[in-house]
N, C-alpha and C positions, 0 to 999 in steps of 0.2 A: 701784237704786230701782225699785219696782214701778209698775204703771200708775196706781194710785190716787195714790201719792205724786208721781209725775211730773205728773199732772194738777193736783194742788193746788199744787205748787211752781212750775210753769212757765206754766200758763195765765194767771195774772194779768199776768205780764210780756209774754206774747204779746199780750194785749189792750192793754196799755199801749203797746207798740211799734206796734201797729196804729192806735191812736188818734193817735199822733204822726205816723205816715205819712200818715194822712188829713188832719191839720192842715197838714202841709207841702205836700202836693200841691194842697190847696185854694188855696194862695197862689201857685202857679206861674203866670206869665203867658205868653201865646203867644210874646212876644218873647224869652223866656229859653230856649226849647226848642232853639235852635241853639248854645248856649254850651257851654263845656267843663265837665268834672266831675273830681272826684278820681280817677275810674277812667279811665285814658287811652284805653281801648278804647270808651268810651261818650261821646257827646255827651249833652246833657240829654234830648233826645227819646228816644234809645235807652235811657238809664237809666230814664226814666219807663216806657217800654214793658216793659222787663225787670221792673221793680218791680211794675207792674200785673198782668202775666201770671203771675208765679210766686208773688207773695205775696197776690194777690187771688183770682182763679179757681183758680190752681194750688194754693194752700193749702187751699181748700175741697175740691178734688178729692182731694188726698192724704188728708185726714181720712176721706173717704167711700170710699177705695180705688177711685176711678174714674180712667180714663186721661185724660191731657191731650189736647185737640183737636190734630189734626195741624198746624194753622196757628197754634198759640198763640205760638210764638217769632217769627212774622213779622207779627203783627197790629200795626197802628198805632192804638193806642187813642186817641192824642192827636188823631186826625182827627175825633173826635166832639166837638162844642162842650162838652158836659157830662161829659167824661171823668173829671174829678176827683170829681164827685159820684157818678158810677157806681162809681168805685173805692171810695169810702167805703162805699157800700152793699154792695159785694162783700166788703170787709173785714169788715163786720158779719156777713155770712153765714159767712165763713171762721172767724172767732172763735167763732161759735155752733156750728159743726161740731166744732171742737176742744173745746168745752165739754162734749161728750158723753164720759163716761169710756171708752166702748168705743173711741173714736178712738185712745186711748193704748195699746191692747192689741195684742199680736202684732206682725206686720211689715207694712210698706207697700212695694209694688212701686216700684222706682226704675229704670226702664229695664229692663235685662236682669237686674238683681239685686233684692234687697230689703233693707230696713234695719229695725231695731226702730223701732216707732212713736215712742217717746220721743226717739230720736236724730234721726229725721226732723223732729220738732217743733222740736228745738233748732237744726237746720240752717235751717228756715224762719224761726225767730226771728232767727237770724244774718243771713239775707238781708234780712229786714224792717228790722232795726235798722241794720245797716251801710249798706245802700243808702238807707235813710231819711236817715241822716247825710250820705251823699254828695249826695243831692238838696237837703238843707237848705243845705249849703255851696255847691253849684252855683248856687243861687238867692238867696244872700245872707241866709239865715235861720239862726237858732240851732236846734240839736237839743236838745230837752227830754225828759228821761227821769228817772224816779224812781230812788232809790239802788238799789233791788232790781233794777231793769232793767239799770242800768249794771253792777252786780256780775255778773249773769247773762251779759251781753255779754262782759265780760272773761273769764269762765270758759269760755264757749262758743268764743270766738276761740282760746283756748289749746287747747281740746279738738280743734278741727278745723283748726288752722293748717297742720300738716304735710300733711294731705290736700289742702287748698285750694292750697297751694304746688305740690304735685305736679301739679295740673291747671291751674296758672297763674292760679288765682283770687285768690291773695294774692301780693304781692311780699315780699321780705325785710323783716323788722321795721324800721320807721322809728324815729327817736329822739324821745322825749318829753322836754321840758325839765324841769329840776329844779323840783319843786313842781307837776308836771302833775296835772290832775284825773284821776279814775278813768276818765272817758270818754276823755280824751286818751290815756291809757295803753292802753286797749282798742283804740282806733283805730290807734295806732302799731303795736301787736302784729299787726294785720291787714295791715301793709305800706303803710298810708296815711299821708300827712303830716297829723298832727292839726291843723296850723296852715294848711292849704291854704285859699286864698280865690280866688274867681273873679276 
């Protein structure tokens, strides 16, 4: 898939997942930030900070080929009273940065290596959608995505599952019940329990 095709195919779903992440974070209350999440290594505050850092500012910086700030991984975004609104504005900037066809061309630095831009965009979409789902479940919300976004999530989970498991980002696949939805199947393939509730 060339850069133009990737842009046309993936950007609408990136925007859809971003809008859903903004909706979910807007409903998070301060009292929920200490609760558990489907990711055992994250409580809700840590999950929010990871989501905001890497799918907000981080997603824009990847599109622009700019380095992450040294303190990005350690910031507590939730310390600011209007953190959710700030994240929504940052998501808008990130989606706008990826709306530029040039963002999908060439490679993007990823630490000491580089990845094709379209693969980087798929990984960012994966982080945005799966951690959006995690946060929705952790805070008693439903995750809402259109059919195209769910299909893309299923495909991208399959594409990156082995790599994520190698780096302990995914557990072994979970079991989806008979008659499971496409979203439940995608979530289960990532090693999450699609029926997890706080």
